[in-house]
BALOBA-1460 file (C-alpha; in Angstrom, 3 decimals):
// residues 185
<rec num="1" residu="m" x="200.938" y="150.956" z="110.376"/>
<rec num="2" residu="k" x="198.966" y="152.213" z="107.329"/>
<rec num="3" residu="q" x="199.359" y="148.826" z="105.701"/>
<rec num="4" residu="l" x="197.919" y="147.093" z="108.746"/>
<rec num="5" residu="i" x="194.924" y="149.453" z="108.789"/>
<rec num="6" residu="v" x="194.333" y="148.871" z="105.061"/>
<rec num="7" residu="l" x="194.639" y="145.095" z="105.563"/>
<rec num="8" residu="v" x="192.177" y="145.196" z="108.494"/>
<rec num="9" residu="l" x="189.735" y="147.249" z="106.400"/>
<rec num="10" residu="i" x="190.029" y="144.801" z="103.495"/>
<rec num="11" residu="v" x="189.416" y="141.851" z="105.844"/>
<rec num="12" residu="l" x="186.427" y="143.622" z="107.415"/>
<rec num="13" residu="v" x="184.906" y="144.511" z="104.035"/>
<rec num="14" residu="a" x="185.479" y="140.998" z="102.686"/>
<rec num="15" residu="g" x="184.086" y="139.462" z="105.891"/>
<rec num="16" residu="g" x="181.044" y="141.726" z="105.746"/>
<rec num="17" residu="w" x="180.475" y="140.809" z="102.134"/>
<rec num="18" residu="l" x="180.738" y="137.069" z="102.896"/>
<rec num="19" residu="v" x="178.304" y="137.361" z="105.798"/>
<rec num="20" residu="s" x="175.926" y="139.365" z="103.628"/>
<rec num="21" residu="v" x="175.987" y="136.761" z="100.836"/>
<rec num="22" residu="r" x="175.528" y="133.870" z="103.285"/>
<rec num="23" residu="n" x="172.634" y="135.583" z="105.081"/>
<rec num="24" residu="g" x="171.046" y="136.475" z="101.745"/>
<rec num="25" residu="l" x="171.061" y="132.824" z="100.699"/>
<rec num="26" residu="i" x="169.489" y="131.802" z="103.982"/>
<rec num="27" residu="r" x="166.784" y="134.473" z="103.588"/>
<rec num="28" residu="k" x="166.026" y="133.262" z="100.064"/>
<rec num="29" residu="e" x="165.755" y="129.668" z="101.277"/>
<rec num="30" residu="e" x="163.378" y="130.754" z="104.042"/>
<rec num="31" residu="t" x="161.314" y="132.716" z="101.521"/>
<rec num="32" residu="v" x="160.927" y="129.549" z="99.435"/>
<rec num="33" residu="k" x="159.745" y="127.666" z="102.540"/>
<rec num="34" residu="e" x="157.345" y="130.452" z="103.458"/>
<rec num="35" residu="q" x="155.874" y="130.590" z="99.970"/>
<rec num="36" residu="w" x="155.502" y="126.804" z="99.918"/>
<rec num="37" residu="s" x="153.569" y="126.971" z="103.188"/>
<rec num="38" residu="q" x="151.178" y="129.430" z="101.508"/>
<rec num="39" residu="i" x="150.484" y="126.915" z="98.728"/>
<rec num="40" residu="d" x="150.097" y="124.122" z="101.237"/>
<rec num="41" residu="a" x="147.659" y="126.174" z="103.324"/>
<rec num="42" residu="q" x="145.485" y="126.902" z="100.284"/>
<rec num="43" residu="l" x="145.561" y="123.261" z="99.174"/>
<rec num="44" residu="v" x="144.415" y="122.227" z="102.652"/>
<rec num="45" residu="r" x="141.692" y="124.890" z="102.559"/>
<rec num="46" residu="r" x="140.471" y="123.480" z="99.259"/>
<rec num="47" residu="v" x="140.602" y="119.934" z="100.602"/>
<rec num="48" residu="d" x="138.541" y="121.058" z="103.606"/>
<rec num="49" residu="l" x="135.904" y="122.720" z="101.395"/>
<rec num="50" residu="i" x="135.434" y="119.732" z="99.116"/>
<rec num="51" residu="p" x="133.634" y="117.406" z="101.577"/>
<rec num="52" residu="n" x="131.069" y="120.159" z="102.205"/>
<rec num="53" residu="l" x="130.554" y="120.629" z="98.487"/>
<rec num="54" residu="v" x="130.258" y="116.875" z="98.000"/>
<rec num="55" residu="e" x="127.681" y="116.586" z="100.794"/>
<rec num="56" residu="v" x="125.516" y="119.288" z="99.234"/>
<rec num="57" residu="v" x="125.713" y="117.624" z="95.813"/>
<rec num="58" residu="k" x="125.088" y="114.158" z="97.325"/>
<rec num="59" residu="g" x="121.698" y="115.297" z="98.509"/>
<rec num="60" residu="y" x="120.646" y="115.889" z="94.915"/>
<rec num="61" residu="a" x="122.658" y="113.291" z="93.014"/>
<rec num="62" residu="t" x="122.425" y="110.147" z="95.111"/>
<rec num="63" residu="h" x="123.115" y="107.809" z="92.180"/>
<rec num="64" residu="e" x="126.568" y="109.322" z="91.556"/>
<rec num="65" residu="k" x="128.188" y="107.287" z="94.355"/>
<rec num="66" residu="d" x="131.336" y="106.359" z="92.363"/>
<rec num="67" residu="i" x="132.332" y="109.985" z="91.832"/>
<rec num="68" residu="f" x="132.061" y="110.713" z="95.546"/>
<rec num="69" residu="l" x="134.298" y="107.741" z="96.355"/>
<rec num="70" residu="q" x="136.843" y="108.929" z="93.784"/>
<rec num="71" residu="i" x="136.820" y="112.423" z="95.288"/>
<rec num="72" residu="a" x="137.439" y="111.005" z="98.756"/>
<rec num="73" residu="d" x="140.360" y="108.996" z="97.357"/>
<rec num="74" residu="a" x="141.800" y="112.018" z="95.493"/>
<rec num="75" residu="r" x="141.418" y="114.116" z="98.644"/>
<rec num="76" residu="s" x="143.387" y="111.634" z="100.761"/>
<rec num="77" residu="r" x="146.099" y="111.365" z="98.092"/>
<rec num="78" residu="l" x="146.470" y="115.152" z="98.154"/>
<rec num="79" residu="l" x="146.715" y="115.173" z="101.948"/>
<rec num="80" residu="r" x="149.402" y="112.446" z="101.868"/>
<rec num="81" residu="a" x="151.423" y="113.968" z="98.996"/>
<rec num="82" residu="q" x="154.867" y="115.282" z="99.895"/>
<rec num="83" residu="g" x="156.791" y="117.887" z="97.895"/>
<rec num="84" residu="p" x="155.831" y="120.126" z="95.001"/>
<rec num="85" residu="a" x="155.733" y="117.453" z="92.264"/>
<rec num="86" residu="a" x="153.580" y="115.024" z="94.255"/>
<rec num="87" residu="k" x="151.288" y="117.835" z="95.447"/>
<rec num="88" residu="a" x="150.905" y="119.147" z="91.885"/>
<rec num="89" residu="e" x="149.967" y="115.696" z="90.587"/>
<rec num="90" residu="a" x="147.515" y="115.046" z="93.419"/>
<rec num="91" residu="s" x="146.094" y="118.554" z="93.006"/>
<rec num="92" residu="a" x="145.508" y="117.976" z="89.290"/>
<rec num="93" residu="a" x="143.637" y="114.741" z="90.059"/>
<rec num="94" residu="m" x="141.542" y="116.587" z="92.643"/>
<rec num="95" residu="n" x="140.769" y="119.320" z="90.095"/>
<rec num="96" residu="d" x="139.465" y="116.690" z="87.665"/>
<rec num="97" residu="w" x="137.093" y="115.195" z="90.215"/>
<rec num="98" residu="v" x="135.884" y="118.540" z="91.531"/>
<rec num="99" residu="g" x="135.215" y="119.554" z="87.931"/>
<rec num="100" residu="r" x="133.085" y="116.436" z="87.532"/>
<rec num="101" residu="v" x="131.075" y="117.289" z="90.636"/>
<rec num="102" residu="l" x="130.484" y="120.789" z="89.309"/>
<rec num="103" residu="a" x="129.456" y="119.332" z="85.948"/>
<rec num="104" residu="i" x="126.967" y="117.034" z="87.713"/>
<rec num="105" residu="a" x="125.573" y="120.059" z="89.491"/>
<rec num="106" residu="e" x="124.715" y="121.550" z="86.099"/>
<rec num="107" residu="s" x="122.207" y="118.706" z="85.649"/>
<rec num="108" residu="y" x="120.321" y="119.672" z="88.804"/>
<rec num="109" residu="p" x="118.718" y="123.126" z="88.594"/>
<rec num="110" residu="a" x="117.541" y="122.970" z="92.227"/>
<rec num="111" residu="l" x="121.116" y="122.286" z="93.333"/>
<rec num="112" residu="r" x="122.468" y="125.201" z="91.310"/>
<rec num="113" residu="a" x="119.885" y="127.423" z="92.998"/>
<rec num="114" residu="s" x="120.887" y="126.188" z="96.466"/>
<rec num="115" residu="e" x="122.462" y="128.931" z="98.561"/>
<rec num="116" residu="n" x="124.848" y="126.451" z="100.217"/>
<rec num="117" residu="f" x="126.042" y="125.145" z="96.864"/>
<rec num="118" residu="t" x="126.534" y="128.632" z="95.468"/>
<rec num="119" residu="r" x="128.466" y="129.760" z="98.557"/>
<rec num="120" residu="l" x="130.690" y="126.668" z="98.505"/>
<rec num="121" residu="q" x="131.289" y="127.049" z="94.775"/>
<rec num="122" residu="d" x="132.308" y="130.685" z="95.299"/>
<rec num="123" residu="e" x="134.631" y="129.738" z="98.165"/>
<rec num="124" residu="l" x="136.179" y="127.027" z="96.032"/>
<rec num="125" residu="a" x="136.718" y="129.471" z="93.152"/>
<rec num="126" residu="g" x="138.321" y="131.958" z="95.549"/>
<rec num="127" residu="t" x="140.580" y="129.234" z="96.897"/>
<rec num="128" residu="e" x="141.627" y="128.264" z="93.362"/>
<rec num="129" residu="n" x="142.601" y="131.893" z="92.751"/>
<rec num="130" residu="r" x="144.601" y="131.948" z="95.984"/>
<rec num="131" residu="i" x="146.388" y="128.755" z="94.950"/>
<rec num="132" residu="t" x="147.299" y="130.331" z="91.611"/>
<rec num="133" residu="v" x="148.696" y="133.446" z="93.299"/>
<rec num="134" residu="a" x="150.577" y="131.377" z="95.901"/>
<rec num="135" residu="r" x="152.005" y="129.107" z="93.173"/>
<rec num="136" residu="t" x="153.229" y="132.119" z="91.209"/>
<rec num="137" residu="r" x="154.881" y="133.659" z="94.277"/>
<rec num="138" residu="y" x="156.428" y="130.338" z="95.254"/>
<rec num="139" residu="n" x="157.850" y="129.752" z="91.767"/>
<rec num="140" residu="e" x="159.299" y="133.289" z="91.751"/>
<rec num="141" residu="a" x="160.967" y="132.627" z="95.123"/>
<rec num="142" residu="v" x="162.310" y="129.305" z="93.802"/>
<rec num="143" residu="k" x="163.736" y="131.044" z="90.732"/>
<rec num="144" residu="e" x="165.508" y="133.662" z="92.866"/>
<rec num="145" residu="f" x="166.818" y="131.048" z="95.293"/>
<rec num="146" residu="n" x="168.017" y="128.630" z="92.603"/>
<rec num="147" residu="s" x="169.711" y="131.464" z="90.715"/>
<rec num="148" residu="a" x="171.413" y="132.662" z="93.892"/>
<rec num="149" residu="i" x="172.803" y="129.261" z="94.872"/>
<rec num="150" residu="r" x="173.960" y="128.411" z="91.358"/>
<rec num="151" residu="g" x="175.548" y="131.784" z="90.604"/>
<rec num="152" residu="f" x="178.656" y="133.388" z="91.989"/>
<rec num="153" residu="p" x="179.260" y="134.016" z="94.895"/>
<rec num="154" residu="g" x="176.334" y="131.928" z="96.216"/>
<rec num="155" residu="s" x="177.776" y="128.741" z="94.774"/>
<rec num="156" residu="l" x="180.698" y="129.128" z="97.172"/>
<rec num="157" residu="f" x="178.320" y="128.621" z="100.109"/>
<rec num="158" residu="t" x="175.939" y="126.048" z="98.651"/>
<rec num="159" residu="a" x="177.758" y="122.942" z="99.853"/>
<rec num="160" residu="g" x="178.711" y="124.408" z="103.228"/>
<rec num="161" residu="l" x="175.116" y="125.367" z="103.998"/>
<rec num="162" residu="g" x="173.697" y="122.145" z="102.550"/>
<rec num="163" residu="l" x="171.574" y="124.062" z="100.035"/>
<rec num="164" residu="k" x="169.957" y="122.251" z="97.126"/>
<rec num="165" residu="s" x="167.897" y="123.597" z="94.269"/>
<rec num="166" residu="a" x="164.243" y="123.993" z="95.178"/>
<rec num="167" residu="e" x="161.572" y="122.285" z="93.107"/>
<rec num="168" residu="y" x="159.065" y="124.332" z="91.111"/>
<rec num="169" residu="f" x="155.347" y="123.745" z="91.662"/>
<rec num="170" residu="q" x="154.182" y="122.813" z="88.181"/>
<rec num="171" residu="p" x="151.352" y="120.757" z="86.775"/>
<rec num="172" residu="p" x="152.342" y="117.173" z="86.005"/>
<rec num="173" residu="a" x="154.059" y="116.752" z="82.648"/>
<rec num="174" residu="g" x="151.573" y="116.677" z="79.800"/>
<rec num="175" residu="k" x="148.662" y="117.736" z="82.018"/>
<rec num="176" residu="a" x="147.324" y="121.271" z="81.979"/>
<rec num="177" residu="l" x="145.515" y="122.431" z="85.106"/>
<rec num="178" residu="a" x="143.041" y="124.364" z="82.983"/>
<rec num="179" residu="e" x="142.039" y="121.230" z="81.075"/>
<rec num="180" residu="p" x="138.266" y="120.758" z="81.359"/>
<rec num="181" residu="p" x="137.113" y="117.620" z="83.125"/>
<rec num="182" residu="k" x="135.617" y="114.758" z="81.150"/>
<rec num="183" residu="v" x="132.242" y="113.763" z="82.510"/>
<rec num="184" residu="q" x="130.775" y="110.364" z="81.707"/>
<rec num="185" residu="f" x="127.448" y="109.015" z="82.872"/>
């Protein structure tokens, strides 16, 4: 009888441990998804701010038509991009063009003094900070998740749950996000 009780306890403890590991992996995967949605939300917020910024600048810099077309194209590429690598690449292209618009604004003192331009520029800077924070949190969640599914005992459940390593949100290879834009007139 004692042996049966000990065996039942061992099975219960082992079962509890297995359930705990499995649920932990699922929570980590959901955390990665949640953190990705935070990045996506901030990227969309930035994409929504850019047309307003462009319209304000257009009023002062009417001869810069090509840059505005390029921004519209970069904006639609960012909206169509799927997954961290594609979003990072499209985001870097958008950063370049937004940097060019801000550089153009430097040539127009009346534009720099415009309350609308200043407010939009501040909102854009705040959004960039939010993207940086969201990217950091997402990459931390990815690291925890990837470590959990590759290590023991998580690797025992990886195939059964259909889990795959999550992709980090990084700037495209060879391209730094902090790289200043090149402006040519």
